[in-house]
C-alpha positions as CSV (number, residue, x, y, z in Angstrom):
1,M,-72.4,-92.1,-170.2
2,R,-69.0,-91.6,-171.8
3,A,-68.7,-92.9,-175.4
4,S,-66.1,-95.5,-176.2
5,D,-64.2,-96.0,-179.5
6,T,-66.4,-99.0,-180.2
7,D,-69.5,-96.7,-179.9
8,R,-68.0,-94.2,-182.3
9,D,-67.0,-97.0,-184.7
10,R,-70.6,-98.3,-184.7
11,V,-72.0,-94.9,-185.6
12,A,-69.3,-94.5,-188.3
13,A,-70.4,-97.8,-189.8
14,V,-74.1,-96.7,-190.0
15,L,-73.0,-93.3,-191.5
16,S,-70.8,-95.1,-194.1
17,E,-73.7,-97.4,-195.1
18,A,-76.0,-94.4,-195.4
19,L,-73.6,-92.6,-197.7
20,A,-73.1,-95.8,-199.8
21,T,-76.9,-96.2,-200.2
22,G,-77.6,-92.6,-201.0
23,R,-79.3,-91.6,-197.7
24,L,-76.6,-89.1,-196.9
25,T,-74.7,-86.7,-199.2
26,S,-70.9,-86.6,-198.9
27,V,-71.1,-83.3,-197.0
28,E,-73.7,-84.6,-194.5
29,H,-71.6,-87.8,-194.1
30,A,-68.4,-85.8,-193.4
31,D,-70.1,-83.4,-190.9
32,R,-71.8,-86.3,-189.0
33,L,-68.6,-88.3,-189.0
34,D,-66.6,-85.4,-187.6
35,I,-69.1,-85.0,-184.8
36,A,-69.1,-88.8,-184.1
37,Y,-65.3,-89.0,-183.7
38,T,-65.2,-85.9,-181.4
39,A,-68.2,-87.0,-179.3
40,K,-67.5,-87.5,-175.6
41,T,-70.9,-89.0,-174.6
42,V,-73.3,-91.6,-176.0
43,G,-76.0,-88.9,-175.9
44,E,-74.0,-86.9,-178.5
45,L,-73.9,-90.0,-180.8
46,V,-77.7,-90.8,-180.8
47,P,-78.9,-87.9,-182.9
48,L,-76.4,-88.7,-185.7
49,T,-78.1,-92.0,-186.7
50,R,-81.7,-91.4,-185.5
51,D,-83.0,-90.9,-189.0
52,L,-81.0,-93.8,-190.5
53,P,-81.6,-97.6,-190.5
54,E,-79.3,-99.8,-188.3
55,V,-76.6,-101.9,-190.0
56,S,-74.6,-104.9,-189.0
57,T,-71.5,-104.0,-187.1
58,S,-69.5,-107.1,-188.2
59,S,-67.9,-105.1,-191.0
60,V,-66.9,-102.1,-188.8
61,P,-63.3,-103.1,-187.9
62,A,-62.1,-103.8,-191.4
63,T,-62.1,-100.2,-192.7
64,I,-61.7,-98.4,-189.4
65,E,-59.0,-100.6,-188.0
66,R,-56.7,-101.1,-191.0
67,Q,-55.9,-99.3,-194.2
68,V,-53.2,-99.8,-196.8
69,I,-52.0,-97.1,-199.3
70,D,-49.5,-98.4,-201.7
71,S,-47.5,-96.6,-204.4
72,K,-45.3,-98.4,-206.9
73,F,-43.5,-96.5,-209.7
74,S,-46.0,-93.7,-209.3
75,K,-47.1,-90.7,-207.2
76,I,-50.1,-90.9,-204.9
77,V,-51.5,-87.9,-203.0
78,R,-54.3,-88.2,-200.5
79,K,-55.5,-84.9,-199.0
80,G,-58.7,-83.1,-198.0
81,R,-61.5,-84.7,-196.1
82,W,-61.1,-88.4,-195.7
83,V,-61.4,-91.0,-193.0
84,A,-58.0,-92.4,-191.8
85,S,-57.7,-95.8,-190.0
86,R,-56.3,-96.6,-186.6
87,N,-53.5,-98.5,-188.3
88,T,-52.5,-97.2,-191.7
89,T,-49.7,-98.8,-193.7
90,L,-48.0,-96.5,-196.2
91,T,-45.8,-98.2,-198.7
92,A,-43.8,-96.5,-201.5
93,R,-41.5,-98.2,-203.9
94,F,-39.7,-96.2,-206.6
95,G,-42.3,-93.5,-206.3
96,A,-43.9,-90.8,-204.1
97,L,-46.6,-91.0,-201.5
98,I,-48.0,-87.8,-200.0
99,I,-50.6,-88.1,-197.2
100,D,-52.2,-85.1,-195.6
101,L,-53.9,-85.8,-192.3
102,S,-54.6,-82.1,-191.4
103,D,-58.2,-82.3,-192.7
104,A,-58.7,-86.1,-192.2
105,V,-61.1,-87.5,-189.7
106,L,-59.0,-89.5,-187.2
107,P,-60.8,-92.5,-185.6
108,G,-59.9,-92.1,-182.0
109,R,-57.2,-90.4,-179.9
110,E,-54.3,-92.6,-181.1
111,I,-53.4,-93.9,-184.6
112,T,-50.4,-95.7,-185.9
113,I,-48.8,-95.0,-189.3
114,E,-46.4,-97.5,-190.6
115,T,-44.1,-95.9,-193.2
116,N,-42.2,-98.3,-195.5
117,A,-40.2,-96.7,-198.4
118,W,-37.7,-98.1,-200.8
119,F,-36.0,-95.7,-203.3
120,S,-38.9,-93.3,-202.7
121,K,-40.3,-90.1,-201.1
122,L,-42.9,-90.5,-198.4
123,I,-44.4,-87.4,-196.8
124,V,-47.0,-87.2,-194.1
125,R,-48.6,-84.0,-192.9
126,V,-50.1,-84.2,-189.4
127,P,-52.7,-81.9,-187.7
128,D,-51.4,-78.9,-185.9
129,N,-52.4,-80.2,-182.5
130,A,-50.9,-83.7,-182.9
131,H,-48.4,-85.4,-180.6
132,V,-46.1,-87.4,-182.8
133,I,-43.8,-90.3,-181.7
134,D,-41.2,-91.7,-184.1
135,E,-40.5,-95.4,-183.7
136,G,-39.1,-96.0,-187.2
137,G,-35.7,-96.3,-188.8
138,S,-33.8,-95.5,-192.0
139,M,-30.9,-96.9,-193.9
140,F,-29.0,-94.8,-196.5
141,G,-31.8,-92.2,-196.5
142,K,-33.3,-89.3,-194.7
143,R,-35.9,-89.6,-191.9
144,S,-37.3,-86.3,-190.5
145,V,-40.2,-86.6,-188.1
146,T,-41.1,-83.3,-186.5
147,G,-44.5,-83.4,-185.0
148,G,-43.7,-82.0,-181.6
149,S,-45.9,-82.5,-178.5
150,H,-49.3,-81.0,-177.9
151,A,-51.3,-82.6,-175.1
152,D,-54.8,-81.7,-176.6
153,G,-54.4,-83.4,-179.9
154,P,-54.3,-87.0,-181.2
155,L,-51.3,-89.2,-180.7
156,I,-49.8,-90.3,-184.0
157,R,-47.3,-93.1,-183.7
158,V,-44.9,-93.4,-186.7
159,T,-43.3,-96.8,-187.3
160,G,-41.7,-98.5,-190.3
161,K,-38.4,-98.6,-192.1
162,S,-37.0,-96.9,-195.2
163,K,-34.0,-97.7,-197.4
164,F,-32.5,-95.2,-199.9
165,S,-35.6,-93.0,-199.3
166,K,-36.8,-89.8,-197.8
167,V,-39.5,-89.9,-195.1
168,I,-40.8,-86.7,-193.8
169,V,-43.5,-86.2,-191.1
170,S,-44.3,-82.6,-190.2
171,R,-47.0,-80.0,-189.7
172,G,-46.1,-77.6,-192.5
173,K,-46.4,-77.7,-196.3
174,D,-42.9,-77.1,-197.4
175,D,-42.1,-78.4,-200.9
176,W,-44.8,-81.0,-200.9
177,N,-46.8,-79.8,-203.9
178,L,-50.1,-80.5,-202.2
179,H,-52.0,-77.8,-204.0
């Protein structure tokens, strides 16, 4: 049977609880989570939680569905292996916000990133195989969304508005200072 996003989210909740309680190391958690979100069938999901206790799924949507990353008068960089949400709001005010999704675990085939920037710099690096759609706007600033179109990767929908800011969404690491 084909796995649904709800099935994958349920497994992700069990894995997150196991990490929080010390049953899994961070490396085991990352490996299993990656397999969970790329699983096509329910049979691929079963072995991932076989050795773990079941958890309540009532808390699943909060972390998987929505996430907010906010930078005010500061610089925030999120990179490496982390779990993104289906709907992520990025807000920068008088600062810089740099988000690298190239190694992140994306929950499903489509995610939405809302980019809101005021007098700031907001940069998002997307995976190489992503299909990016820009639905945002800018006033007195620069908005450069170059993600291209690749059918085999996830769909990343970029929304939001910026004023007196620079918003860049691309695949490369130009002058981002991500190292």
